[in-house]
C-alpha positions as CSV (number, residue, x, y, z in Angstrom):
1,X,0.0,0.1,0.1
2,X,1.5,3.4,-0.9
3,X,2.5,5.7,1.8
4,X,1.0,8.9,0.3
5,X,-2.3,9.8,-1.1
6,X,-2.4,10.1,-4.9
7,X,-5.1,10.8,-7.5
8,X,-6.7,8.0,-9.4
9,X,-5.1,7.4,-12.7
10,X,-6.6,8.3,-16.0
11,X,-7.5,5.4,-18.4
12,X,-4.9,6.7,-20.9
13,X,-2.0,6.9,-18.4
14,X,-2.7,3.7,-16.3
15,X,0.5,2.0,-17.6
16,X,2.7,5.0,-16.7
17,X,1.0,5.4,-13.3
18,X,1.3,1.7,-12.4
19,X,5.0,1.8,-13.5
20,X,5.5,4.9,-11.1
21,X,3.7,3.1,-8.3
22,X,0.9,5.7,-8.1
23,X,-2.0,3.3,-9.1
24,X,-3.0,2.5,-5.6
25,X,-4.7,5.0,-3.4
26,X,-4.0,5.1,0.3
27,X,-6.8,4.6,2.8
28,X,-7.0,7.0,5.8
29,X,-5.1,6.1,9.0
30,X,-7.2,4.3,11.7
31,X,-8.1,6.8,14.5
32,X,-6.3,4.6,17.0
33,X,-3.2,4.7,14.9
34,X,-3.5,8.4,14.6
35,X,-3.7,8.6,18.4
36,X,-0.7,6.6,18.7
37,X,1.2,8.8,16.2
38,X,0.2,11.8,18.2
39,X,1.1,10.3,21.7
40,X,4.4,8.8,20.5
41,X,5.5,12.1,18.8
42,X,4.5,14.0,21.8
43,X,6.7,11.8,23.9
44,X,9.7,11.9,21.6
45,X,9.6,15.6,21.1
46,X,9.0,16.3,24.8
47,X,12.1,14.4,26.1
48,X,14.9,16.7,24.8
49,X,13.1,19.8,25.9
50,X,12.7,18.6,29.4
51,X,16.4,19.1,30.1
52,X,17.1,15.7,28.4
53,X,14.6,13.9,30.8
54,X,17.4,13.6,33.4
55,X,15.2,14.5,36.2
56,X,12.5,12.6,38.1
57,X,9.5,14.7,37.1
58,X,10.2,14.3,33.5
59,X,10.8,10.6,33.7
60,X,7.4,10.2,35.3
61,X,5.7,12.1,32.6
62,X,7.6,10.1,29.9
63,X,6.4,6.8,31.6
64,X,2.9,8.1,31.6
65,X,3.0,8.9,27.9
66,X,4.6,5.7,27.1
67,X,1.9,3.8,29.0
68,X,-0.8,5.6,27.1
69,X,0.9,4.8,23.8
70,X,1.1,1.2,24.8
71,X,-2.6,1.1,25.8
72,X,-3.8,2.7,22.5
73,X,-1.6,0.3,20.5
74,X,-3.1,-2.9,21.9
75,X,-6.8,-1.9,21.5
76,X,-8.3,-3.9,18.7
77,X,-9.2,-2.1,15.6
78,X,-12.3,-2.3,13.4
79,X,-11.7,-1.1,9.8
80,X,-14.9,-0.1,7.8
81,X,-16.1,2.3,5.4
82,X,-13.4,4.6,3.8
83,X,-10.9,2.9,6.2
84,X,-11.4,-0.5,4.4
85,X,-11.8,0.0,0.6
86,X,-11.6,-3.7,-0.1
87,X,-14.1,-4.7,2.8
88,X,-14.7,-4.5,6.5
89,X,-12.4,-6.4,8.8
90,X,-11.2,-6.5,12.4
91,X,-7.6,-6.3,13.5
92,X,-6.6,-8.1,16.8
93,X,-3.6,-6.5,18.2
94,X,-2.5,-8.8,21.1
95,X,-1.3,-11.8,19.1
96,X,1.4,-9.6,17.3
97,X,2.4,-8.3,20.9
98,X,2.9,-11.8,22.2
99,X,5.0,-12.9,19.1
100,X,7.2,-9.8,19.5
101,X,10.4,-11.2,20.8
102,X,11.4,-8.1,22.7
103,X,8.1,-8.1,24.5
104,X,9.0,-11.2,26.4
105,X,12.7,-10.5,26.7
106,X,11.8,-6.9,27.9
107,X,9.6,-8.6,30.6
108,X,12.5,-10.7,31.6
109,X,14.8,-7.9,32.0
110,X,12.4,-5.7,33.9
111,X,11.7,-8.7,36.2
112,X,15.5,-9.2,36.6
113,X,15.8,-5.5,37.7
114,X,12.8,-5.8,39.9
115,X,14.4,-8.8,41.7
116,X,17.4,-6.8,42.3
117,X,15.3,-4.0,43.7
118,X,13.3,-6.1,46.1
119,X,16.5,-8.0,47.3
120,X,19.0,-5.4,48.4
121,X,22.3,-6.6,49.7
122,X,23.4,-3.0,50.8
123,X,21.5,-0.1,52.3
124,X,22.3,3.6,51.9
125,X,23.2,5.4,55.1
126,X,24.0,9.2,55.6
127,X,24.6,11.4,58.6
128,X,24.1,14.5,56.5
129,X,27.8,15.1,56.0
130,X,29.0,11.6,55.0
131,X,27.3,8.7,53.2
132,X,28.1,5.1,53.2
133,X,26.7,1.7,52.5
134,X,26.0,-1.0,55.0
135,X,25.4,-4.8,54.2
136,X,21.9,-6.3,55.1
137,X,20.6,-9.8,55.0
138,X,19.3,-10.9,51.7
139,X,18.5,-14.0,49.6
140,X,22.1,-14.8,48.3
141,X,21.1,-17.1,45.4
142,X,19.0,-14.4,43.9
143,X,20.2,-11.3,41.9
144,X,20.6,-8.5,44.5
145,X,20.8,-4.7,44.5
146,X,21.2,-1.7,46.7
147,X,18.5,0.2,48.8
148,X,19.5,3.8,47.8
149,X,17.5,7.0,47.5
150,X,15.2,7.2,44.4
151,X,15.8,10.9,43.8
152,X,19.5,10.2,43.4
153,X,19.6,6.9,41.6
154,X,18.5,3.2,42.4
155,X,17.0,0.2,40.7
156,X,13.4,1.6,40.9
157,X,14.3,4.6,39.0
158,X,16.1,2.5,36.4
159,X,12.9,0.5,36.1
160,X,11.0,3.6,35.4
161,X,13.4,4.5,32.5
162,X,13.7,1.1,31.0
163,X,9.8,0.6,31.4
164,X,9.3,3.7,29.2
165,X,11.7,2.5,26.5
166,X,10.0,-1.0,26.5
167,X,6.5,0.2,26.5
168,X,7.1,2.6,23.6
169,X,9.1,0.1,21.6
170,X,6.2,-2.5,22.0
171,X,3.6,0.2,21.2
172,X,5.4,1.2,18.0
173,X,5.9,-2.4,16.9
174,X,2.4,-3.5,17.4
175,X,0.4,-0.3,16.6
176,X,2.2,1.0,13.6
177,X,0.6,-0.7,10.6
178,X,1.3,1.9,7.9
179,X,4.5,3.2,6.4
180,X,3.2,6.8,6.5
181,X,3.0,6.5,10.3
182,X,6.8,5.7,10.4
183,X,7.4,8.5,8.2
184,X,5.4,11.1,10.0
185,X,6.9,10.1,13.3
186,X,10.5,10.3,11.9
187,X,9.6,13.7,10.4
188,X,8.4,15.0,13.8
189,X,11.7,13.9,15.3
190,X,13.7,15.7,12.4
191,X,11.7,18.9,12.9
192,X,12.0,18.8,16.6
193,X,15.9,18.3,16.2
194,X,16.1,21.2,13.9
195,X,14.2,23.4,16.4
196,X,16.4,22.3,19.2
197,X,19.6,23.0,17.2
198,X,18.2,26.5,16.4
199,X,17.7,27.3,20.0
200,X,21.2,26.0,20.8
201,X,22.7,28.1,18.0
202,X,20.9,31.3,19.2
203,X,22.0,30.6,22.8
204,X,25.6,30.4,21.5
205,X,25.4,33.4,19.4
206,X,23.9,35.5,22.3
207,X,26.3,33.9,24.9
208,X,23.5,32.8,27.1
209,X,24.7,31.7,30.5
210,X,21.3,29.8,31.2
211,X,19.2,27.3,29.4
212,X,16.6,29.2,27.4
213,X,18.2,32.3,28.8
214,X,16.2,32.2,32.0
215,X,16.5,28.8,33.7
216,X,19.0,29.8,36.3
217,X,18.1,26.8,38.5
218,X,18.9,24.1,35.9
219,X,22.2,22.3,37.0
220,X,24.3,22.7,33.9
221,X,27.8,23.8,35.2
222,X,27.9,25.8,31.9
223,X,28.1,22.5,29.8
224,X,24.7,22.7,28.3
225,X,23.5,23.0,24.8
226,X,19.9,24.1,23.8
227,X,17.8,22.5,26.6
228,X,20.1,19.5,27.2
229,X,22.2,19.9,30.4
230,X,25.2,18.1,29.1
231,X,26.9,19.0,25.8
232,X,27.9,15.5,24.9
233,X,24.3,14.3,25.4
234,X,23.2,17.1,23.2
235,X,25.8,16.2,20.5
236,X,24.7,12.6,20.5
237,X,21.0,13.4,20.4
238,X,21.4,15.9,17.6
239,X,23.6,13.4,15.7
240,X,20.8,10.8,15.9
241,X,18.2,13.3,14.8
242,X,20.3,14.5,12.0
243,X,20.9,11.0,10.6
244,X,17.2,10.2,10.7
245,X,16.8,13.4,8.9
246,X,19.2,12.2,6.2
247,X,17.3,8.9,5.9
248,X,14.2,10.8,5.1
249,X,16.0,13.1,2.7
250,X,17.2,10.0,0.8
251,X,13.8,8.4,0.7
252,X,12.0,11.5,-0.7
253,X,14.9,12.1,-3.1
254,X,14.7,8.5,-4.5
255,X,10.9,8.6,-4.7
256,X,10.8,11.9,-6.6
257,X,13.2,10.4,-9.0
258,X,11.3,7.2,-9.4
259,X,8.1,9.1,-10.0
260,X,9.7,11.7,-12.2
261,X,8.3,14.5,-10.0
262,X,9.8,18.0,-10.2
263,X,9.5,18.8,-6.6
264,X,9.8,17.0,-3.4
265,X,10.5,17.5,0.4
266,X,14.0,16.4,0.0
267,X,15.5,20.0,0.0
268,X,13.6,20.8,3.2
269,X,15.2,17.8,5.0
270,X,18.5,18.7,3.5
271,X,18.4,22.1,5.2
272,X,17.1,20.6,8.3
273,X,20.1,18.2,8.4
274,X,22.6,21.1,7.8
275,X,21.0,23.1,10.6
276,X,21.2,20.1,12.9
277,X,24.9,19.4,11.9
278,X,25.8,23.0,12.7
279,X,24.3,22.4,16.1
280,X,26.4,19.4,16.6
281,X,29.5,21.5,15.8
282,X,28.6,24.2,18.2
283,X,27.9,21.8,21.0
284,X,31.7,21.3,21.2
285,X,31.2,17.7,21.8
286,X,34.4,16.1,20.3
287,X,33.0,12.6,20.1
288,X,29.9,13.7,18.5
289,X,31.7,15.9,15.9
290,X,34.0,13.0,15.0
291,X,31.0,10.7,14.5
292,X,29.2,13.4,12.5
293,X,32.2,13.6,10.2
294,X,32.3,9.8,9.8
295,X,28.5,9.7,9.0
296,X,28.9,12.6,6.5
297,X,31.7,10.9,4.7
298,X,29.8,7.5,4.5
299,X,26.6,9.3,3.3
300,X,28.4,11.5,0.7
301,X,30.2,8.4,-0.8
302,X,26.9,6.6,-0.9
303,X,25.1,9.5,-2.6
304,X,27.9,9.8,-5.2
305,X,27.7,6.0,-5.9
306,X,24.0,6.1,-6.3
307,X,24.1,9.1,-8.7
308,X,26.7,7.3,-10.8
309,X,24.7,4.2,-10.9
310,X,21.4,5.8,-12.0
311,X,22.1,8.3,-14.6
312,X,19.3,7.6,-17.1
313,X,16.4,9.1,-15.1
314,X,16.2,12.6,-16.6
315,X,18.6,14.1,-14.1
316,X,21.3,16.5,-15.2
317,X,24.7,16.1,-13.4
318,X,24.9,19.8,-13.3
319,X,21.9,19.8,-10.9
320,X,23.8,17.6,-8.5
321,X,26.9,19.8,-8.7
322,X,24.9,22.9,-8.1
323,X,23.1,21.5,-5.2
324,X,26.4,20.3,-3.6
325,X,28.0,23.7,-4.2
326,X,24.9,25.4,-2.6
327,X,25.0,23.2,0.4
328,X,28.8,23.6,0.7
329,X,28.5,27.4,0.5
330,X,25.7,27.5,3.2
331,X,27.9,25.3,5.5
332,X,31.0,27.3,4.9
333,X,29.2,30.6,5.5
334,X,27.4,29.2,8.6
335,X,30.5,27.8,10.0
336,X,32.5,31.1,9.6
337,X,29.8,33.4,11.1
338,X,29.0,30.9,14.1
339,X,32.7,30.4,14.7
340,X,32.7,26.6,14.5
341,X,36.5,26.6,14.2
342,X,36.6,26.2,18.0
343,X,35.0,22.8,17.7
344,X,37.6,21.7,15.2
345,X,40.4,23.1,17.4
346,X,39.0,20.8,20.1
347,X,39.1,17.8,17.7
348,X,42.7,18.6,16.6
349,X,43.7,18.8,20.1
350,X,42.1,15.6,20.9
351,X,43.9,13.9,18.0
352,X,47.2,15.5,18.8
353,X,47.2,15.1,22.5
354,X,44.8,12.1,22.9
355,X,47.1,10.2,25.4
356,X,47.8,13.3,27.4
357,X,44.4,14.8,27.4
358,X,43.0,14.8,30.9
359,X,39.5,13.9,30.1
360,X,40.7,11.0,28.0
361,X,43.1,9.8,30.8
362,X,40.4,10.1,33.6
363,X,38.0,8.2,31.5
364,X,40.4,5.4,30.8
365,X,41.2,5.1,34.6
366,X,37.4,5.2,35.3
367,X,36.9,2.4,32.7
368,X,39.6,0.3,34.4
369,X,38.1,0.9,37.9
370,X,34.7,0.0,36.5
371,X,36.0,-3.3,35.1
372,X,37.3,-4.1,38.5
373,X,33.9,-3.5,40.0
374,X,32.3,-5.7,37.3
375,X,34.8,-8.5,37.7
376,X,33.9,-8.8,41.5
377,X,30.2,-9.7,40.8
378,X,30.3,-10.7,37.2
379,X,27.4,-12.9,37.0
380,X,24.5,-10.9,38.6
381,X,26.1,-7.4,39.0
382,X,25.8,-5.1,41.9
383,X,22.3,-3.8,41.0
384,X,20.7,-1.5,38.6
385,X,21.5,2.1,39.6
386,X,24.2,1.2,42.0
387,X,27.2,2.5,40.2
388,X,27.5,5.9,41.8
389,X,27.0,4.5,45.3
390,X,29.5,1.6,45.2
391,X,32.1,2.8,42.6
392,X,34.1,4.7,45.3
393,X,35.2,1.4,46.7
394,X,37.3,0.9,43.5
395,X,37.7,4.5,42.5
396,X,40.0,5.1,45.6
397,X,42.6,2.8,44.0
398,X,43.0,5.3,41.2
399,X,44.1,8.6,42.6
400,X,43.7,10.4,39.2
401,X,40.0,9.9,39.4
402,X,39.7,10.1,43.3
403,X,41.5,12.9,44.7
404,X,40.8,16.7,44.2
405,X,44.1,18.5,43.6
406,X,43.0,21.6,45.1
407,X,41.4,20.2,48.2
408,X,42.9,17.0,50.0
409,X,39.7,16.6,52.1
410,X,37.3,16.5,49.0
411,X,36.9,13.4,46.8
412,X,35.5,13.2,43.3
413,X,32.1,11.6,42.8
414,X,31.5,9.8,39.6
415,X,27.9,9.4,38.8
416,X,28.6,7.5,35.5
417,X,31.4,5.5,34.2
418,X,31.5,7.4,30.9
419,X,31.3,4.0,29.3
420,X,27.8,2.6,29.0
421,X,28.8,-1.0,28.4
422,X,31.2,-1.4,31.2
423,X,28.8,0.3,33.6
424,X,26.1,-2.0,32.3
425,X,28.1,-5.1,33.0
426,X,28.9,-3.7,36.6
427,X,25.3,-3.2,37.4
428,X,23.5,-5.9,35.7
429,X,26.2,-8.5,35.3
430,X,26.5,-11.1,32.5
431,X,22.7,-12.2,33.0
432,X,21.4,-8.6,32.4
433,X,23.9,-7.8,29.6
434,X,23.1,-11.2,28.0
435,X,19.2,-10.4,27.9
436,X,20.0,-7.1,26.3
437,X,22.3,-8.8,23.7
438,X,19.5,-11.2,23.0
439,X,17.2,-8.2,22.2
440,X,19.8,-6.8,19.8
441,X,20.3,-10.3,18.2
442,X,16.5,-10.6,17.5
443,X,16.6,-7.0,16.0
444,X,19.5,-7.8,13.7
445,X,17.8,-11.2,12.6
446,X,14.7,-9.3,11.7
447,X,16.6,-6.8,9.5
448,X,18.6,-9.4,7.8
449,X,15.5,-11.5,7.1
450,X,13.9,-8.4,5.3
451,X,17.2,-7.6,3.5
452,X,17.5,-4.1,4.9
453,X,20.7,-3.7,2.9
454,X,18.6,-3.4,-0.3
455,X,17.1,-0.2,1.0
456,X,19.5,2.7,1.4
457,X,17.2,4.8,3.4
458,X,16.9,2.1,6.1
459,X,20.6,1.6,6.0
460,X,21.0,5.2,7.0
461,X,18.8,4.7,10.1
462,X,20.7,1.5,10.9
463,X,23.9,3.5,10.6
464,X,22.6,6.0,12.9
465,X,21.9,3.4,15.5
466,X,25.4,1.9,15.1
467,X,27.1,5.3,15.4
468,X,25.1,6.3,18.6
469,X,26.0,3.0,20.1
470,X,29.6,3.5,19.3
471,X,29.4,6.9,21.1
472,X,28.4,4.9,24.2
473,X,31.8,3.5,24.6
474,X,33.5,6.9,25.5
475,X,30.5,8.4,27.3
476,X,27.2,7.8,29.0
477,X,24.9,8.5,26.2
478,X,22.4,5.7,27.0
479,X,22.0,6.9,30.5
480,X,20.2,9.9,29.0
481,X,16.6,8.9,28.7
482,X,16.0,11.1,25.7
483,X,18.7,9.3,23.8
484,X,17.9,6.0,25.0
485,X,14.2,6.1,24.2
486,X,14.8,7.8,20.8
487,X,17.2,5.1,20.0
488,X,14.8,2.3,20.9
489,X,11.9,4.1,19.1
490,X,14.2,4.3,15.9
491,X,15.1,0.7,16.2
492,X,11.4,-0.2,16.3
493,X,10.6,2.2,13.3
494,X,13.3,0.7,11.1
495,X,12.1,-2.8,11.8
496,X,8.5,-1.9,10.9
497,X,9.5,0.1,7.9
498,X,11.6,-2.8,6.7
499,X,8.7,-5.3,7.2
500,X,6.2,-3.0,5.6
501,X,8.2,-2.5,2.5
502,X,9.0,-6.2,2.2
503,X,5.2,-7.0,2.2
504,X,4.7,-4.2,-0.5
505,X,7.4,-5.8,-2.7
506,X,5.7,-9.3,-2.7
């Protein structure tokens, strides 16, 4: 079924219309699917504006929206009238949910974390000045965790975040039955990312010391970009949004060529991608900028290869040259006036002084200390949300990440290991990591089965997921709920898009 509404073909042009793929007329979206689209879009757009959803209030709101999306997705649908041009029918949703591997694996993971929360081996203590952990009786043969404050971080709060990601992923997988729904949701993400980048650029241009110029109480330490309180998270989020935007750009570009249309939304998505890319540069996140350059190189090579392979479709090579020149001029002028040279200076310094750069050195020590922590409880882990509370036991063996040089009585507190995978192993152990690996394996199997490599626009989304995952090795991107849930939603959407297009090709 075509993803866009098109006029009925004239009798004398039926062959041409059939060749161009316009012969079928799309039915309207079911009201429940429209509702799911609105709720899911609201959730994904809300999260980056809510300071990256790093605070308790925004995480509860996100859980509520994800629960609403899940509820709408599993309601049975009745198609009649204009919703069912070929005849009335009823769509029962729950069998698809039961067959979804990530539904059952997600339940197992949430149950595992719940067991850790209900079986604490340590309890948090504080006298107002100092804090420490005391061992308590627990069931030794079950996975255990730590009884720590919810407002700081504990297994219950991790359960809230992971439940949000799981509910939204299941909702999109079950409730999305049309390709146009996938495209509208990705479009909302791209537009939201462009608006976020514009706000960040304006804040940089005006040298705003506060988020949105007025939020003085936001805890940013001067490292914010747009409404995300940590620049590396902002860079990673915008990177993911930009790559999704490029996927839409390619799809609209290819469809316009296939249908021999003179106009398409592709230039709009190209402009949005450039704006978001400038936002990544101005975020001063070195890892995000390096990964942006990597993606841009791959995308550019892919675009040139495609244009070389498909020359006989009425497209002048000079059109491509002019478009590339205009985009290059826009990027050059934008970079000059926005002073993005500072970002590249940081990249050059990282490359030249990588082994002596203080941030690189401390993260290497933190990774080693976290590995030590993981090895001591490798099978079941120390408990979800336990890292920041138990890490000092291992941190003190590395003075570079423990002592504060300007005050001997003060010690550094690491809330995250700046390596998502090592911290995951330390908190959830091999069992928890194995469950997540099984989820990823199911996703890869689904994409391989539907030959995703034959569809470049889906490969762009897959590349976006891989690049974001790579960024998690040098920072804690997946501990930002806005990034984690956007990543999970994008994975569900690329899976649905691949399946829907495979059905249309039969």
